[in-house]
C-alpha positions as CSV (number, residue, x, y, z in Angstrom):
1,M,-19.4,-7.7,20.8
2,S,-23.0,-7.5,19.6
3,T,-22.3,-11.0,18.2
4,S,-21.1,-12.6,20.5
5,R,-23.6,-11.4,23.3
6,G,-26.3,-12.5,20.7
7,M,-24.6,-15.9,20.9
8,T,-24.5,-16.1,24.3
9,A,-28.2,-15.4,24.8
10,M,-29.0,-18.2,22.0
11,V,-27.4,-20.6,23.8
12,A,-28.6,-19.9,26.9
13,T,-32.0,-20.1,25.6
14,V,-31.7,-23.3,23.9
15,T,-30.0,-24.9,27.0
16,A,-32.5,-23.5,29.5
17,I,-35.4,-25.4,26.9
18,L,-32.9,-28.3,27.2
19,V,-33.2,-28.5,30.3
20,I,-36.4,-28.3,30.6
21,A,-37.9,-30.8,28.3
22,A,-35.3,-32.8,30.1
23,L,-37.1,-32.0,33.6
24,A,-40.5,-33.8,31.8
25,L,-39.3,-36.7,30.7
26,A,-37.3,-37.3,33.9
27,R,-40.5,-36.5,35.4
28,P,-41.1,-40.2,37.2
29,V,-37.6,-40.1,38.8
30,L,-36.7,-36.5,39.6
31,A,-40.2,-35.6,40.9
32,P,-40.4,-38.6,43.3
33,V,-37.1,-37.5,44.4
34,A,-37.7,-33.8,44.9
35,C,-40.7,-34.5,47.0
36,A,-38.2,-36.9,49.2
37,L,-36.2,-34.3,49.8
38,F,-38.7,-31.8,50.9
39,L,-40.1,-34.4,53.6
40,I,-36.6,-35.5,54.7
41,A,-36.3,-31.1,55.0
42,V,-39.7,-31.1,57.0
43,V,-39.2,-34.2,59.2
44,W,-36.0,-34.3,60.1
45,P,-36.2,-32.0,63.1
46,L,-38.8,-35.6,64.2
47,Q,-36.5,-37.8,62.6
48,K,-33.5,-35.9,65.3
49,A,-35.8,-36.0,68.2
50,L,-36.8,-40.0,68.1
51,Q,-32.9,-40.8,68.0
52,A,-32.4,-39.3,70.9
53,R,-34.7,-42.1,72.2
54,M,-34.3,-44.8,70.1
55,T,-31.9,-46.7,67.7
56,P,-31.8,-44.8,63.6
57,V,-33.5,-47.3,61.8
58,L,-36.2,-47.5,64.3
59,A,-36.2,-43.8,64.3
60,V,-36.3,-43.8,60.3
61,L,-39.0,-46.6,60.5
62,V,-41.5,-44.0,62.7
63,T,-41.0,-41.3,60.7
64,V,-41.4,-42.6,57.7
65,F,-44.9,-44.4,59.0
66,A,-45.9,-40.5,60.6
67,T,-45.3,-39.1,57.4
68,L,-47.2,-41.7,55.2
69,V,-50.4,-41.3,57.8
70,A,-50.0,-37.9,57.5
71,V,-50.2,-37.9,53.8
72,G,-52.9,-40.5,53.8
73,M,-55.1,-38.5,56.1
74,L,-55.2,-35.7,53.3
75,A,-55.7,-37.4,50.4
76,S,-58.4,-39.9,52.8
77,M,-60.1,-35.9,53.2
78,V,-60.3,-35.0,49.8
79,V,-61.8,-38.8,48.6
80,W,-63.9,-38.2,51.6
81,G,-65.5,-34.9,51.2
82,F,-66.3,-35.3,47.1
83,N,-67.6,-39.2,48.4
84,R,-70.0,-37.1,50.6
85,V,-70.8,-34.9,47.5
86,A,-71.5,-37.8,45.1
87,F,-73.7,-39.4,47.5
88,W,-75.6,-35.9,47.8
89,L,-76.0,-35.5,44.1
90,I,-77.4,-39.1,43.6
91,A,-79.8,-39.1,46.3
92,N,-81.1,-35.5,44.8
93,G,-81.0,-37.0,41.4
94,A,-84.9,-36.8,40.8
95,R,-84.5,-32.8,42.0
96,L,-81.2,-32.0,40.1
97,Q,-82.9,-34.0,36.7
98,E,-86.0,-31.3,37.2
99,I,-83.4,-28.4,37.3
100,F,-81.8,-29.7,34.1
101,V,-85.0,-29.4,32.1
102,Q,-85.8,-26.8,33.3
103,Q,-82.3,-24.4,32.2
104,T,-82.3,-27.2,29.0
105,A,-86.1,-25.8,28.1
106,W,-84.9,-22.1,28.7
107,L,-82.0,-22.5,26.5
108,D,-83.6,-24.4,24.2
109,D,-86.5,-20.9,23.9
110,H,-83.4,-19.0,23.4
111,G,-82.4,-20.8,20.1
112,I,-79.8,-23.4,21.7
113,G,-79.8,-26.9,21.2
114,A,-78.3,-27.9,24.9
115,A,-80.0,-31.0,24.7
116,A,-78.4,-32.2,21.4
117,L,-75.0,-30.5,22.2
118,L,-74.7,-32.8,25.3
119,A,-75.8,-35.7,24.1
120,E,-73.2,-35.0,21.6
121,H,-70.2,-34.7,24.0
122,F,-71.9,-36.1,27.1
123,D,-72.1,-40.2,26.5
124,I,-71.3,-43.9,27.3
125,R,-67.8,-43.7,26.0
126,W,-66.6,-40.1,27.2
127,M,-67.7,-42.0,30.7
128,V,-65.9,-44.7,30.1
129,R,-62.7,-42.7,29.5
130,A,-63.3,-40.5,32.1
131,A,-63.5,-44.1,34.4
132,Q,-60.4,-45.0,33.2
133,Q,-58.4,-42.0,33.7
134,L,-59.9,-41.6,37.0
135,T,-58.4,-45.0,37.2
136,G,-55.2,-43.9,36.0
137,Y,-54.4,-41.3,38.0
138,V,-55.4,-43.0,41.3
139,Q,-53.1,-45.7,40.6
140,G,-50.1,-42.8,39.6
141,F,-50.5,-41.7,43.2
142,V,-50.2,-44.6,44.6
143,S,-46.5,-45.1,42.6
144,F,-46.0,-41.9,43.0
145,T,-46.2,-42.2,47.2
146,I,-44.3,-45.5,47.3
147,I,-41.6,-44.8,45.3
148,T,-41.1,-40.9,47.3
149,L,-41.5,-42.7,50.8
150,V,-39.0,-45.3,49.2
151,F,-36.5,-42.2,48.2
152,T,-37.5,-40.9,52.1
153,L,-36.4,-43.7,54.4
154,L,-33.4,-44.2,51.9
155,G,-32.2,-40.3,52.4
156,L,-33.3,-40.5,56.1
157,L,-30.3,-43.3,56.8
158,E,-27.9,-41.6,54.4
159,V,-28.0,-37.5,56.3
160,E,-26.0,-38.0,58.9
161,A,-23.3,-39.9,56.5
162,V,-23.7,-36.9,54.2
163,A,-23.0,-34.1,57.0
164,E,-20.0,-36.2,58.2
165,R,-18.5,-36.2,54.6
166,L,-19.1,-32.4,53.7
167,A,-17.6,-31.3,57.0
168,R,-14.3,-33.0,55.7
169,L,-14.5,-30.7,53.0
170,G,-13.9,-27.7,54.4
171,Q,-15.1,-24.5,53.6
172,R,-16.9,-25.4,50.5
173,G,-18.8,-28.5,52.4
174,A,-19.1,-25.9,55.3
175,S,-21.2,-23.7,53.1
176,A,-23.4,-26.7,51.5
177,V,-23.9,-27.6,55.2
178,G,-25.1,-23.7,56.3
179,T,-27.3,-23.7,53.0
180,S,-28.7,-27.1,53.9
181,R,-29.5,-25.5,57.1
182,D,-31.0,-22.6,55.2
183,I,-33.7,-24.7,52.9
184,A,-34.5,-26.8,55.8
185,R,-35.6,-24.3,58.4
186,K,-37.3,-22.0,55.5
187,L,-39.6,-25.2,54.2
188,Q,-40.0,-26.3,58.2
189,V,-41.3,-22.6,58.4
190,Y,-43.2,-23.0,55.1
191,M,-45.3,-26.2,55.8
192,A,-45.8,-25.1,59.8
193,V,-47.6,-21.7,58.0
194,R,-49.4,-23.5,55.3
195,T,-50.9,-26.3,57.6
196,V,-52.2,-23.1,59.7
197,M,-53.6,-21.3,57.0
198,S,-55.6,-24.5,55.7
199,L,-56.8,-24.7,59.2
200,L,-57.7,-21.3,59.4
201,T,-59.4,-22.0,55.4
202,G,-61.0,-24.5,56.1
203,F,-62.6,-23.4,58.9
204,G,-63.7,-20.0,57.3
205,I,-65.5,-21.9,54.3
206,W,-67.2,-23.9,57.0
207,A,-68.4,-20.9,58.5
208,F,-69.6,-19.1,55.3
209,A,-70.9,-22.3,54.4
210,R,-73.5,-22.6,57.4
211,V,-74.4,-18.9,57.2
212,T,-75.3,-19.2,53.4
213,G,-77.0,-22.2,54.0
214,L,-75.4,-24.3,51.7
215,Q,-75.0,-27.9,52.4
216,L,-72.3,-30.3,53.5
217,A,-70.2,-27.2,54.9
218,E,-68.6,-29.8,56.8
219,E,-67.4,-31.4,54.4
220,W,-66.5,-28.4,51.7
221,G,-64.1,-27.2,54.8
222,V,-62.4,-30.2,54.7
223,I,-62.2,-30.4,50.9
224,A,-60.5,-26.5,51.9
225,F,-58.3,-27.7,54.5
226,A,-56.2,-30.3,52.3
227,L,-56.3,-28.7,48.8
228,N,-55.1,-25.2,50.6
229,Y,-52.0,-27.2,50.8
230,I,-52.0,-26.6,47.0
231,P,-51.0,-23.2,46.5
232,F,-53.4,-21.6,44.2
233,I,-54.9,-24.3,42.1
234,G,-55.9,-25.8,45.1
235,P,-57.7,-22.7,46.8
236,L,-59.4,-22.4,43.1
237,V,-60.4,-26.3,43.2
238,A,-62.1,-25.8,46.1
239,T,-63.9,-22.5,45.6
240,V,-65.0,-23.9,42.0
241,F,-66.8,-27.5,43.4
242,P,-69.1,-25.6,45.9
243,T,-69.9,-22.8,43.5
244,L,-71.3,-25.3,41.1
245,F,-72.8,-27.3,43.9
246,A,-74.6,-23.7,45.2
247,G,-76.4,-23.2,41.7
248,L,-77.2,-26.7,41.9
249,Q,-78.8,-26.7,45.7
250,F,-80.1,-23.5,45.1
251,G,-81.0,-23.3,41.5
252,E,-80.4,-19.9,41.3
253,W,-77.3,-18.3,39.7
254,Q,-77.2,-15.3,42.0
255,M,-76.2,-17.6,44.9
256,A,-73.8,-19.7,43.0
257,I,-71.7,-16.4,42.6
258,T,-72.4,-15.1,46.2
259,V,-70.7,-18.3,47.4
260,F,-67.9,-17.9,44.7
261,L,-67.2,-14.3,46.1
262,G,-67.1,-15.4,49.8
263,M,-65.0,-17.9,49.7
264,N,-62.5,-16.7,47.0
265,L,-63.1,-13.2,49.8
266,I,-62.0,-15.9,52.3
267,Q,-58.9,-17.6,50.3
268,F,-57.7,-14.0,49.3
269,V,-57.7,-12.5,53.0
270,L,-56.2,-15.4,54.6
271,G,-53.3,-16.1,51.5
272,S,-52.5,-12.8,50.8
273,Y,-52.5,-10.7,53.8
274,L,-52.5,-12.7,56.6
275,E,-50.2,-15.6,55.6
276,P,-47.4,-13.4,54.3
277,R,-47.6,-11.6,57.8
278,M,-47.2,-15.4,59.3
279,T,-44.3,-15.8,57.5
280,G,-42.1,-12.8,58.0
281,R,-38.7,-12.3,56.8
282,V,-37.7,-16.1,56.5
283,L,-39.9,-16.1,53.1
284,S,-39.4,-13.2,51.5
285,V,-40.7,-14.4,48.3
286,S,-42.7,-12.2,44.9
287,P,-46.7,-13.5,44.6
288,F,-45.4,-13.5,41.1
289,A,-42.6,-15.6,41.5
290,V,-44.5,-18.0,43.8
291,L,-47.6,-18.1,41.2
292,F,-45.5,-18.9,38.4
293,A,-43.3,-21.9,40.0
294,V,-46.9,-23.6,41.2
295,F,-47.7,-23.3,37.5
296,F,-44.4,-24.1,35.6
297,G,-44.4,-27.0,38.2
298,A,-47.3,-28.3,36.8
299,L,-46.6,-27.8,34.1
300,I,-43.7,-30.4,33.8
301,W,-44.3,-32.9,36.9
302,G,-48.5,-32.2,37.6
303,V,-50.0,-31.9,40.6
304,A,-46.9,-33.3,42.1
305,G,-44.8,-29.7,40.5
306,A,-48.0,-27.8,41.6
307,F,-46.9,-28.7,45.1
308,L,-43.6,-29.0,44.6
309,G,-43.3,-25.0,43.3
310,T,-43.1,-23.0,45.8
311,P,-40.8,-25.4,47.7
312,I,-38.6,-25.7,44.6
313,L,-38.4,-22.1,44.8
314,I,-37.3,-21.2,48.2
315,A,-34.1,-23.6,48.0
316,I,-33.1,-22.0,44.7
317,L,-33.7,-18.0,46.4
318,S,-31.5,-19.6,49.5
319,V,-28.7,-21.0,47.3
320,C,-28.9,-17.5,45.3
321,E,-28.8,-15.9,48.7
322,R,-25.5,-17.6,50.0
323,S,-24.1,-17.0,46.1
324,E,-22.3,-13.7,45.2
325,G,-22.6,-14.3,41.6
326,A,-26.5,-15.0,41.9
327,R,-27.5,-12.8,45.0
328,W,-29.1,-10.3,43.0
329,V,-31.7,-13.1,41.6
330,A,-32.9,-13.4,44.9
331,V,-33.2,-9.7,45.6
332,L,-34.8,-9.1,42.5
333,L,-37.5,-12.3,43.8
334,S,-37.5,-11.2,47.1
335,G,-41.1,-10.2,48.4
336,G,-39.9,-6.5,49.1
337,T,-39.9,-7.2,53.0
338,G,-37.2,-9.9,53.3
339,R,-33.4,-8.7,54.6
340,L,-32.4,-9.5,51.1
341,A,-34.4,-6.3,49.9
342,Q,-33.0,-4.0,52.6
343,N,-29.3,-5.2,51.9
344,E,-29.2,-6.8,55.1
345,P,-26.1,-9.5,55.2
346,T,-27.0,-12.8,54.5
347,S,-24.6,-15.0,55.9
348,E,-24.3,-16.9,59.2
349,P,-21.2,-18.4,61.2
350,I,-22.0,-22.6,60.1
351,T,-22.1,-22.8,64.1
352,T,-25.0,-20.6,64.9
353,T,-27.4,-22.5,67.3
354,A,-30.5,-20.1,67.5
355,T,-32.2,-21.6,64.8
356,S,-32.4,-24.9,66.4
357,A,-33.4,-23.8,69.7
358,I,-36.4,-22.4,67.7
359,T,-37.6,-24.8,65.3
360,G,-35.8,-27.5,66.3
361,P,-33.8,-29.8,65.8
362,T,-32.5,-29.1,61.4
363,I,-29.3,-30.2,59.4
364,T,-27.0,-28.0,60.8
365,D,-27.6,-30.6,64.5
366,I,-25.4,-32.9,62.7
367,T,-22.3,-31.4,61.1
368,R,-19.8,-32.0,63.6
369,S,-16.2,-33.2,62.5
370,P,-15.8,-36.9,63.8
């Protein structure tokens, strides 16, 4: 019996490793598809509302265009903010050079050859490689966006047809539709809460920068708003760069630490205290599971995986919640305040419309048999 269990565990481990390797190798295809499915779930209420006023094809085009505008605005905010920071660094080059000379002299006095170390690692070849990598990242982002939008366009056109086909499958089809409805509703709530928290984070970072005298307060607020859509990693980047900037502006490590602690306090209060109370029982997920999903997604799919880690986790838990055999996974990874943690029933009739009345049209609005 123990040998059989050991063999089962070994097979499960090998299978998991192979699946992870396959996900990483299939990143160019699977990452855009996953992102497209996420966008379809989030923008479906807009698509459904537009279809009531125009043809389905035109509604899909308008929805995709609105999605492209939203994504483009977030990307342009980050680029604009860091461009402003770069211009400030160029404009204050003389002062920064003076600070660099002073710090280098201090390090040399303490036996640390900083100048030689920098000259060894940060030469012109390093700058060329960095520029090439940046160009590759930009090209990859553009390609990823185009592929994702194509999948999103085709997926929106197929939603009603897929729902009708599922409706013909009886109970299994109804269960799949109900699970899809739950996932779509939770992802819509997730993005709504994430948007509100991003706005509050951007405003808080801006206000803190103004109070402390940190220059480019508006830019840091905009960067914090845009990057907050990527859990954990985005807020970390949005606080590290202002910390380094504070050290350059004030020339004091004490001020840099003050900026770092203050901005992280804002991120902690909003992300760990206020956000869980806004999501409430709808998205009760363990913070440990969210952190693991973000970094695991980043490991196999890069930035896209970091962004999609939490939505994929929400989708997996929604599927487990409706499965008798896997419900224990949803209970284990719940945040402790959700209905699963309280052992409340999770099944709902497929024809329930209360959710649609709150969140607007969802995928369940199209589940009527022909």
